[in-house]
DRENLUM-19253 format. One record per residue (C-alpha): residue in three letters; residue number from 1; x, y, z. Coordinates in steps of 0.25 Angstrom, whole numbers, plus 5000, padded with zeros to 4 digits. Example, Ala and Ser with C-alpha at 12.3 -4.5 7.8 and 13.67 -1.06 7.14 Angstrom:
<recs>
<rec residuo="Ala" num="1" px="5049" py="4982" pz="5031"/>
<rec residuo="Ser" num="2" px="5055" py="4996" pz="5029"/>
</recs>
This chain:
<recs>
<rec residuo="Unk" num="1" px="6034" py="5220" pz="5638"/>
<rec residuo="Unk" num="2" px="6026" py="5214" pz="5627"/>
<rec residuo="Unk" num="3" px="6021" py="5218" pz="5613"/>
<rec residuo="Unk" num="4" px="6008" py="5215" pz="5606"/>
<rec residuo="Unk" num="5" px="6004" py="5215" pz="5593"/>
<rec residuo="Unk" num="6" px="5989" py="5214" pz="5590"/>
<rec residuo="Unk" num="7" px="5983" py="5204" pz="5583"/>
<rec residuo="Unk" num="8" px="5976" py="5211" pz="5570"/>
<rec residuo="Unk" num="9" px="5963" py="5205" pz="5563"/>
<rec residuo="Unk" num="10" px="5965" py="5192" pz="5572"/>
<rec residuo="Unk" num="11" px="5954" py="5183" pz="5566"/>
<rec residuo="Unk" num="12" px="5946" py="5172" pz="5573"/>
<rec residuo="Unk" num="13" px="5947" py="5157" pz="5566"/>
<rec residuo="Unk" num="14" px="5937" py="5158" pz="5553"/>
<rec residuo="Unk" num="15" px="5924" py="5157" pz="5556"/>
<rec residuo="Unk" num="16" px="5924" py="5162" pz="5571"/>
<rec residuo="Unk" num="17" px="5916" py="5176" pz="5574"/>
<rec residuo="Unk" num="18" px="5923" py="5178" pz="5588"/>
<rec residuo="Unk" num="19" px="5928" py="5171" pz="5599"/>
<rec residuo="Unk" num="20" px="5925" py="5167" pz="5613"/>
<rec residuo="Unk" num="21" px="5934" py="5163" pz="5623"/>
<rec residuo="Unk" num="22" px="5930" py="5154" pz="5636"/>
<rec residuo="Unk" num="23" px="5939" py="5157" pz="5649"/>
<rec residuo="Unk" num="24" px="5939" py="5151" pz="5661"/>
<rec residuo="Unk" num="25" px="5948" py="5157" pz="5672"/>
<rec residuo="Unk" num="26" px="5951" py="5145" pz="5681"/>
<rec residuo="Unk" num="27" px="5958" py="5153" pz="5693"/>
<rec residuo="Unk" num="28" px="5965" py="5148" pz="5706"/>
<rec residuo="Unk" num="29" px="5971" py="5154" pz="5718"/>
<rec residuo="Unk" num="30" px="5983" py="5149" pz="5724"/>
<rec residuo="Unk" num="31" px="5983" py="5145" pz="5740"/>
<rec residuo="Unk" num="32" px="5981" py="5158" pz="5747"/>
<rec residuo="Unk" num="33" px="5975" py="5166" pz="5735"/>
<rec residuo="Unk" num="34" px="5962" py="5169" pz="5733"/>
<rec residuo="Unk" num="35" px="5954" py="5177" pz="5722"/>
<rec residuo="Unk" num="36" px="5955" py="5192" pz="5724"/>
<rec residuo="Unk" num="37" px="5941" py="5195" pz="5718"/>
<rec residuo="Unk" num="38" px="5929" py="5187" pz="5722"/>
<rec residuo="Unk" num="39" px="5913" py="5188" pz="5724"/>
<rec residuo="Unk" num="40" px="5914" py="5194" pz="5739"/>
<rec residuo="Unk" num="41" px="5914" py="5210" pz="5739"/>
<rec residuo="Unk" num="42" px="5921" py="5212" pz="5751"/>
<rec residuo="Unk" num="43" px="5936" py="5209" pz="5749"/>
<rec residuo="Unk" num="44" px="5945" py="5204" pz="5760"/>
<rec residuo="Unk" num="45" px="5958" py="5209" pz="5766"/>
<rec residuo="Unk" num="46" px="5968" py="5206" pz="5757"/>
<rec residuo="Unk" num="47" px="5976" py="5199" pz="5770"/>
<rec residuo="Unk" num="48" px="5962" py="5190" pz="5771"/>
<rec residuo="Unk" num="49" px="5963" py="5178" pz="5761"/>
<rec residuo="Unk" num="50" px="5949" py="5179" pz="5755"/>
<rec residuo="Unk" num="51" px="5944" py="5164" pz="5756"/>
<rec residuo="Unk" num="52" px="5932" py="5167" pz="5750"/>
<rec residuo="Unk" num="53" px="5939" py="5172" pz="5738"/>
<rec residuo="Unk" num="54" px="5948" py="5159" pz="5738"/>
<rec residuo="Unk" num="55" px="5935" py="5150" pz="5739"/>
<rec residuo="Unk" num="56" px="5928" py="5158" pz="5729"/>
<rec residuo="Unk" num="57" px="5939" py="5156" pz="5719"/>
<rec residuo="Unk" num="58" px="5942" py="5141" pz="5722"/>
<rec residuo="Unk" num="59" px="5927" py="5139" pz="5715"/>
<rec residuo="Unk" num="60" px="5934" py="5140" pz="5701"/>
<rec residuo="Unk" num="61" px="5942" py="5126" pz="5702"/>
<rec residuo="Unk" num="62" px="5931" py="5119" pz="5713"/>
<rec residuo="Unk" num="63" px="5919" py="5122" pz="5703"/>
<rec residuo="Unk" num="64" px="5920" py="5133" pz="5694"/>
<rec residuo="Unk" num="65" px="5930" py="5126" pz="5683"/>
<rec residuo="Unk" num="66" px="5922" py="5115" pz="5682"/>
<rec residuo="Unk" num="67" px="5909" py="5122" pz="5679"/>
<rec residuo="Unk" num="68" px="5916" py="5131" pz="5667"/>
<rec residuo="Unk" num="69" px="5920" py="5120" pz="5661"/>
<rec residuo="Unk" num="70" px="5908" py="5113" pz="5661"/>
<rec residuo="Unk" num="71" px="5901" py="5125" pz="5656"/>
<rec residuo="Unk" num="72" px="5910" py="5125" pz="5642"/>
<rec residuo="Unk" num="73" px="5909" py="5110" pz="5641"/>
<rec residuo="Unk" num="74" px="5893" py="5111" pz="5635"/>
<rec residuo="Unk" num="75" px="5900" py="5120" pz="5624"/>
<rec residuo="Unk" num="76" px="5913" py="5115" pz="5621"/>
<rec residuo="Unk" num="77" px="5920" py="5127" pz="5623"/>
<rec residuo="Unk" num="78" px="5933" py="5128" pz="5629"/>
<rec residuo="Unk" num="79" px="5938" py="5139" pz="5638"/>
<rec residuo="Unk" num="80" px="5952" py="5144" pz="5642"/>
<rec residuo="Unk" num="81" px="5955" py="5141" pz="5657"/>
<rec residuo="Unk" num="82" px="5963" py="5150" pz="5663"/>
<rec residuo="Unk" num="83" px="5969" py="5143" pz="5675"/>
<rec residuo="Unk" num="84" px="5977" py="5146" pz="5688"/>
<rec residuo="Unk" num="85" px="5988" py="5138" pz="5689"/>
<rec residuo="Unk" num="86" px="5986" py="5135" pz="5705"/>
<rec residuo="Unk" num="87" px="5974" py="5126" pz="5701"/>
<rec residuo="Unk" num="88" px="5983" py="5116" pz="5696"/>
<rec residuo="Unk" num="89" px="5986" py="5114" pz="5710"/>
<rec residuo="Unk" num="90" px="5970" py="5114" pz="5716"/>
<rec residuo="Unk" num="91" px="5962" py="5112" pz="5705"/>
<rec residuo="Unk" num="92" px="5969" py="5101" pz="5695"/>
<rec residuo="Unk" num="93" px="5957" py="5094" pz="5690"/>
<rec residuo="Unk" num="94" px="5951" py="5108" pz="5685"/>
<rec residuo="Unk" num="95" px="5962" py="5112" pz="5678"/>
<rec residuo="Unk" num="96" px="5963" py="5099" pz="5670"/>
<rec residuo="Unk" num="97" px="5948" py="5099" pz="5667"/>
<rec residuo="Unk" num="98" px="5951" py="5112" pz="5660"/>
<rec residuo="Unk" num="99" px="5960" py="5106" pz="5649"/>
<rec residuo="Unk" num="100" px="5953" py="5093" pz="5650"/>
<rec residuo="Unk" num="101" px="5940" py="5100" pz="5644"/>
<rec residuo="Unk" num="102" px="5949" py="5107" pz="5633"/>
<rec residuo="Unk" num="103" px="5949" py="5120" pz="5639"/>
<rec residuo="Unk" num="104" px="5962" py="5128" pz="5638"/>
<rec residuo="Unk" num="105" px="5971" py="5131" pz="5652"/>
<rec residuo="Unk" num="106" px="5977" py="5144" pz="5653"/>
<rec residuo="Unk" num="107" px="5986" py="5149" pz="5663"/>
<rec residuo="Unk" num="108" px="5979" py="5159" pz="5673"/>
<rec residuo="Unk" num="109" px="5991" py="5161" pz="5683"/>
<rec residuo="Unk" num="110" px="5994" py="5152" pz="5695"/>
<rec residuo="Unk" num="111" px="5985" py="5158" pz="5705"/>
<rec residuo="Unk" num="112" px="5976" py="5171" pz="5702"/>
<rec residuo="Unk" num="113" px="5981" py="5179" pz="5713"/>
<rec residuo="Unk" num="114" px="5996" py="5179" pz="5706"/>
<rec residuo="Unk" num="115" px="5995" py="5190" pz="5696"/>
<rec residuo="Unk" num="116" px="6005" py="5191" pz="5687"/>
<rec residuo="Unk" num="117" px="6006" py="5205" pz="5687"/>
<rec residuo="Unk" num="118" px="6010" py="5206" pz="5701"/>
<rec residuo="Unk" num="119" px="6022" py="5196" pz="5700"/>
<rec residuo="Unk" num="120" px="6036" py="5196" pz="5696"/>
<rec residuo="Unk" num="121" px="6040" py="5190" pz="5684"/>
<rec residuo="Unk" num="122" px="6047" py="5178" pz="5690"/>
<rec residuo="Unk" num="123" px="6034" py="5175" pz="5699"/>
<rec residuo="Unk" num="124" px="6025" py="5176" pz="5687"/>
<rec residuo="Unk" num="125" px="6034" py="5167" pz="5677"/>
<rec residuo="Unk" num="126" px="6034" py="5156" pz="5689"/>
<rec residuo="Unk" num="127" px="6020" py="5158" pz="5691"/>
<rec residuo="Unk" num="128" px="6015" py="5156" pz="5676"/>
<rec residuo="Unk" num="129" px="6025" py="5144" pz="5675"/>
<rec residuo="Unk" num="130" px="6018" py="5137" pz="5687"/>
<rec residuo="Unk" num="131" px="6003" py="5141" pz="5682"/>
<rec residuo="Unk" num="132" px="6007" py="5134" pz="5668"/>
<rec residuo="Unk" num="133" px="6014" py="5123" pz="5675"/>
<rec residuo="Unk" num="134" px="6004" py="5120" pz="5684"/>
<rec residuo="Unk" num="135" px="5992" py="5120" pz="5674"/>
<rec residuo="Unk" num="136" px="6000" py="5111" pz="5663"/>
<rec residuo="Unk" num="137" px="6003" py="5102" pz="5675"/>
<rec residuo="Unk" num="138" px="5988" py="5101" pz="5679"/>
<rec residuo="Unk" num="139" px="5982" py="5099" pz="5666"/>
<rec residuo="Unk" num="140" px="5993" py="5094" pz="5657"/>
<rec residuo="Unk" num="141" px="5991" py="5107" pz="5648"/>
<rec residuo="Unk" num="142" px="6000" py="5119" pz="5648"/>
<rec residuo="Unk" num="143" px="5993" py="5132" pz="5648"/>
<rec residuo="Unk" num="144" px="5995" py="5140" pz="5635"/>
<rec residuo="Unk" num="145" px="5989" py="5154" pz="5640"/>
<rec residuo="Unk" num="146" px="5991" py="5163" pz="5652"/>
<rec residuo="Unk" num="147" px="5981" py="5172" pz="5658"/>
<rec residuo="Unk" num="148" px="5987" py="5179" pz="5672"/>
<rec residuo="Unk" num="149" px="5979" py="5181" pz="5685"/>
<rec residuo="Unk" num="150" px="5970" py="5193" pz="5684"/>
<rec residuo="Unk" num="151" px="5974" py="5193" pz="5669"/>
<rec residuo="Unk" num="152" px="5986" py="5203" pz="5675"/>
<rec residuo="Unk" num="153" px="5998" py="5199" pz="5670"/>
<rec residuo="Unk" num="154" px="6014" py="5206" pz="5672"/>
<rec residuo="Unk" num="155" px="6021" py="5211" pz="5660"/>
<rec residuo="Unk" num="156" px="6028" py="5198" pz="5659"/>
<rec residuo="Unk" num="157" px="6016" py="5189" pz="5659"/>
<rec residuo="Unk" num="158" px="6015" py="5187" pz="5644"/>
<rec residuo="Unk" num="159" px="6030" py="5185" pz="5642"/>
<rec residuo="Unk" num="160" px="6030" py="5174" pz="5653"/>
<rec residuo="Unk" num="161" px="6017" py="5167" pz="5646"/>
<rec residuo="Unk" num="162" px="6025" py="5168" pz="5633"/>
<rec residuo="Unk" num="163" px="6038" py="5161" pz="5639"/>
<rec residuo="Unk" num="164" px="6027" py="5151" pz="5645"/>
<rec residuo="Unk" num="165" px="6025" py="5148" pz="5631"/>
<rec residuo="Unk" num="166" px="6009" py="5151" pz="5632"/>
<rec residuo="Unk" num="167" px="6001" py="5154" pz="5621"/>
<rec residuo="Unk" num="168" px="5992" py="5165" pz="5625"/>
<rec residuo="Unk" num="169" px="5991" py="5176" pz="5637"/>
<rec residuo="Unk" num="170" px="5978" py="5181" pz="5641"/>
<rec residuo="Unk" num="171" px="5982" py="5193" pz="5651"/>
<rec residuo="Unk" num="172" px="5978" py="5203" pz="5640"/>
<rec residuo="Unk" num="173" px="5965" py="5212" pz="5639"/>
<rec residuo="Unk" num="174" px="5968" py="5221" pz="5628"/>
<rec residuo="Unk" num="175" px="5964" py="5216" pz="5615"/>
<rec residuo="Unk" num="176" px="5952" py="5207" pz="5609"/>
<rec residuo="Unk" num="177" px="5961" py="5197" pz="5601"/>
<rec residuo="Unk" num="178" px="5973" py="5189" pz="5605"/>
<rec residuo="Unk" num="179" px="5989" py="5196" pz="5601"/>
<rec residuo="Unk" num="180" px="6001" py="5191" pz="5603"/>
<rec residuo="Unk" num="181" px="6010" py="5197" pz="5613"/>
<rec residuo="Unk" num="182" px="6025" py="5196" pz="5610"/>
<rec residuo="Unk" num="183" px="6034" py="5195" pz="5624"/>
<rec residuo="Unk" num="184" px="6049" py="5191" pz="5625"/>
<rec residuo="Unk" num="185" px="6043" py="5177" pz="5629"/>
<rec residuo="Unk" num="186" px="6037" py="5175" pz="5616"/>
<rec residuo="Unk" num="187" px="6023" py="5179" pz="5610"/>
<rec residuo="Unk" num="188" px="6010" py="5174" pz="5617"/>
<rec residuo="Unk" num="189" px="5996" py="5177" pz="5613"/>
<rec residuo="Unk" num="190" px="5988" py="5187" pz="5620"/>
<rec residuo="Unk" num="191" px="5975" py="5183" pz="5623"/>
<rec residuo="Unk" num="192" px="5965" py="5194" pz="5629"/>
<rec residuo="Unk" num="193" px="5957" py="5191" pz="5640"/>
<rec residuo="Unk" num="194" px="5943" py="5198" pz="5638"/>
<rec residuo="Unk" num="195" px="5936" py="5202" pz="5651"/>
<rec residuo="Unk" num="196" px="5922" py="5205" pz="5646"/>
<rec residuo="Unk" num="197" px="5917" py="5192" pz="5649"/>
<rec residuo="Unk" num="198" px="5924" py="5189" pz="5663"/>
<rec residuo="Unk" num="199" px="5917" py="5182" pz="5674"/>
<rec residuo="Unk" num="200" px="5927" py="5189" pz="5683"/>
<rec residuo="Unk" num="201" px="5925" py="5203" pz="5682"/>
<rec residuo="Unk" num="202" px="5910" py="5201" pz="5677"/>
<rec residuo="Unk" num="203" px="5904" py="5193" pz="5689"/>
<rec residuo="Unk" num="204" px="5913" py="5195" pz="5701"/>
<rec residuo="Unk" num="205" px="5918" py="5210" pz="5699"/>
<rec residuo="Unk" num="206" px="5906" py="5216" pz="5692"/>
<rec residuo="Unk" num="207" px="5896" py="5206" pz="5698"/>
<rec residuo="Unk" num="208" px="5887" py="5203" pz="5685"/>
<rec residuo="Unk" num="209" px="5880" py="5192" pz="5684"/>
<rec residuo="Unk" num="210" px="5884" py="5179" pz="5675"/>
<rec residuo="Unk" num="211" px="5871" py="5182" pz="5667"/>
<rec residuo="Unk" num="212" px="5878" py="5195" pz="5664"/>
<rec residuo="Unk" num="213" px="5890" py="5188" pz="5660"/>
<rec residuo="Unk" num="214" px="5883" py="5180" pz="5651"/>
<rec residuo="Unk" num="215" px="5877" py="5193" pz="5644"/>
<rec residuo="Unk" num="216" px="5890" py="5200" pz="5643"/>
<rec residuo="Unk" num="217" px="5894" py="5187" pz="5636"/>
<rec residuo="Unk" num="218" px="5882" py="5188" pz="5626"/>
<rec residuo="Unk" num="219" px="5884" py="5203" pz="5623"/>
<rec residuo="Unk" num="220" px="5899" py="5201" pz="5620"/>
<rec residuo="Unk" num="221" px="5897" py="5190" pz="5611"/>
<rec residuo="Unk" num="222" px="5886" py="5194" pz="5604"/>
<rec residuo="Unk" num="223" px="5894" py="5207" pz="5602"/>
<rec residuo="Unk" num="224" px="5906" py="5200" pz="5597"/>
<rec residuo="Unk" num="225" px="5899" py="5191" pz="5587"/>
<rec residuo="Unk" num="226" px="5890" py="5201" pz="5581"/>
<rec residuo="Unk" num="227" px="5902" py="5209" pz="5578"/>
<rec residuo="Unk" num="228" px="5910" py="5197" pz="5572"/>
<rec residuo="Unk" num="229" px="5919" py="5195" pz="5583"/>
<rec residuo="Unk" num="230" px="5924" py="5208" pz="5588"/>
<rec residuo="Unk" num="231" px="5933" py="5207" pz="5599"/>
<rec residuo="Unk" num="232" px="5938" py="5194" pz="5593"/>
<rec residuo="Unk" num="233" px="5935" py="5185" pz="5606"/>
<rec residuo="Unk" num="234" px="5928" py="5185" pz="5619"/>
<rec residuo="Unk" num="235" px="5932" py="5180" pz="5632"/>
<rec residuo="Unk" num="236" px="5923" py="5172" pz="5642"/>
<rec residuo="Unk" num="237" px="5930" py="5171" pz="5654"/>
<rec residuo="Unk" num="238" px="5925" py="5164" pz="5668"/>
<rec residuo="Unk" num="239" px="5932" py="5162" pz="5681"/>
<rec residuo="Unk" num="240" px="5929" py="5147" pz="5686"/>
<rec residuo="Unk" num="241" px="5928" py="5153" pz="5701"/>
<rec residuo="Unk" num="242" px="5918" py="5162" pz="5696"/>
<rec residuo="Unk" num="243" px="5908" py="5158" pz="5684"/>
<rec residuo="Unk" num="244" px="5913" py="5145" pz="5688"/>
<rec residuo="Unk" num="245" px="5901" py="5145" pz="5696"/>
<rec residuo="Unk" num="246" px="5886" py="5140" pz="5690"/>
<rec residuo="Unk" num="247" px="5882" py="5154" pz="5686"/>
<rec residuo="Unk" num="248" px="5894" py="5157" pz="5680"/>
<rec residuo="Unk" num="249" px="5897" py="5144" pz="5672"/>
<rec residuo="Unk" num="250" px="5883" py="5144" pz="5666"/>
<rec residuo="Unk" num="251" px="5886" py="5158" pz="5661"/>
<rec residuo="Unk" num="252" px="5899" py="5153" pz="5654"/>
<rec residuo="Unk" num="253" px="5891" py="5140" pz="5649"/>
<rec residuo="Unk" num="254" px="5882" py="5149" pz="5643"/>
<rec residuo="Unk" num="255" px="5891" py="5157" pz="5636"/>
<rec residuo="Unk" num="256" px="5898" py="5145" pz="5631"/>
<rec residuo="Unk" num="257" px="5886" py="5140" pz="5625"/>
<rec residuo="Unk" num="258" px="5882" py="5152" pz="5618"/>
<rec residuo="Unk" num="259" px="5897" py="5153" pz="5611"/>
<rec residuo="Unk" num="260" px="5896" py="5138" pz="5606"/>
<rec residuo="Unk" num="261" px="5884" py="5142" pz="5599"/>
<rec residuo="Unk" num="262" px="5892" py="5151" pz="5588"/>
<rec residuo="Unk" num="263" px="5901" py="5143" pz="5579"/>
<rec residuo="Unk" num="264" px="5907" py="5154" pz="5575"/>
<rec residuo="Unk" num="265" px="5913" py="5159" pz="5588"/>
<rec residuo="Unk" num="266" px="5927" py="5153" pz="5592"/>
<rec residuo="Unk" num="267" px="5929" py="5148" pz="5605"/>
<rec residuo="Unk" num="268" px="5944" py="5146" pz="5608"/>
<rec residuo="Unk" num="269" px="5954" py="5144" pz="5621"/>
<rec residuo="Unk" num="270" px="5963" py="5156" pz="5622"/>
<rec residuo="Unk" num="271" px="5975" py="5147" pz="5617"/>
<rec residuo="Unk" num="272" px="5967" py="5144" pz="5606"/>
<rec residuo="Unk" num="273" px="5964" py="5159" pz="5603"/>
<rec residuo="Unk" num="274" px="5979" py="5162" pz="5606"/>
<rec residuo="Unk" num="275" px="5984" py="5152" pz="5596"/>
<rec residuo="Unk" num="276" px="5974" py="5157" pz="5585"/>
<rec residuo="Unk" num="277" px="5979" py="5171" pz="5587"/>
<rec residuo="Unk" num="278" px="5993" py="5165" pz="5587"/>
<rec residuo="Unk" num="279" px="5991" py="5158" pz="5574"/>
<rec residuo="Unk" num="280" px="5984" py="5170" pz="5566"/>
<rec residuo="Unk" num="281" px="5993" py="5182" pz="5570"/>
<rec residuo="Unk" num="282" px="5993" py="5192" pz="5561"/>
<rec residuo="Unk" num="283" px="6007" py="5192" pz="5552"/>
<rec residuo="Unk" num="284" px="6015" py="5203" pz="5560"/>
<rec residuo="Unk" num="285" px="6022" py="5206" pz="5547"/>
</recs>
């Protein structure tokens, strides 16, 4: 069990009206596994390996991640990249490019079909350690944050992440601002993941266009900015195998260029946001 204490009156750095966080889900599937959701409307029997979905998912490391990194490079915006550990075994150069270009790399499970909520604690702990070690070995940078595949943790995920010395934990959707979670393994900062601007449900599940994604961004950004930052920060999340394609990367670039035009908008990585929260927690007394 974990306890949570809301961060009351959590403030942005001085002079900043709101924050925008750019996130890239750089997802991989271990051999013999494939995405469970994709562009085809007629799902196969679970007894059949979905070769189409596997090929569709592989676009992320073959092309998509490179295009998304390029989309951000023109503005200097840095993203948090949620990376699967198995990519260290199949896309080493792509993982290295993430950190070499100054982006934060976070652990996103070993393979996207392995969801912590479906594991026992021993398997979950083993795979978390393996994921962190693979990313560290591939990039020379130890991940400081964790987001589970599907964002679906077990009851022990936060504790296991704290025991690994991670700073932040992303499997929360219940608040607007970061907050501390106390576990038997230590404290960790929860950084809620906001789903309003996420290409997977927006584009794949509901079939909306990249243009409507851009419109949704402008509507949300304008509402938050005009209200003085109500909502604290907004997430812009894209997947390398979905919006890493030309139509999606164009949208991502347009958003990054728009945000770059506002000097009073903070664009931190999730680690920077978590560290700011940790340094500015209200005195519990």
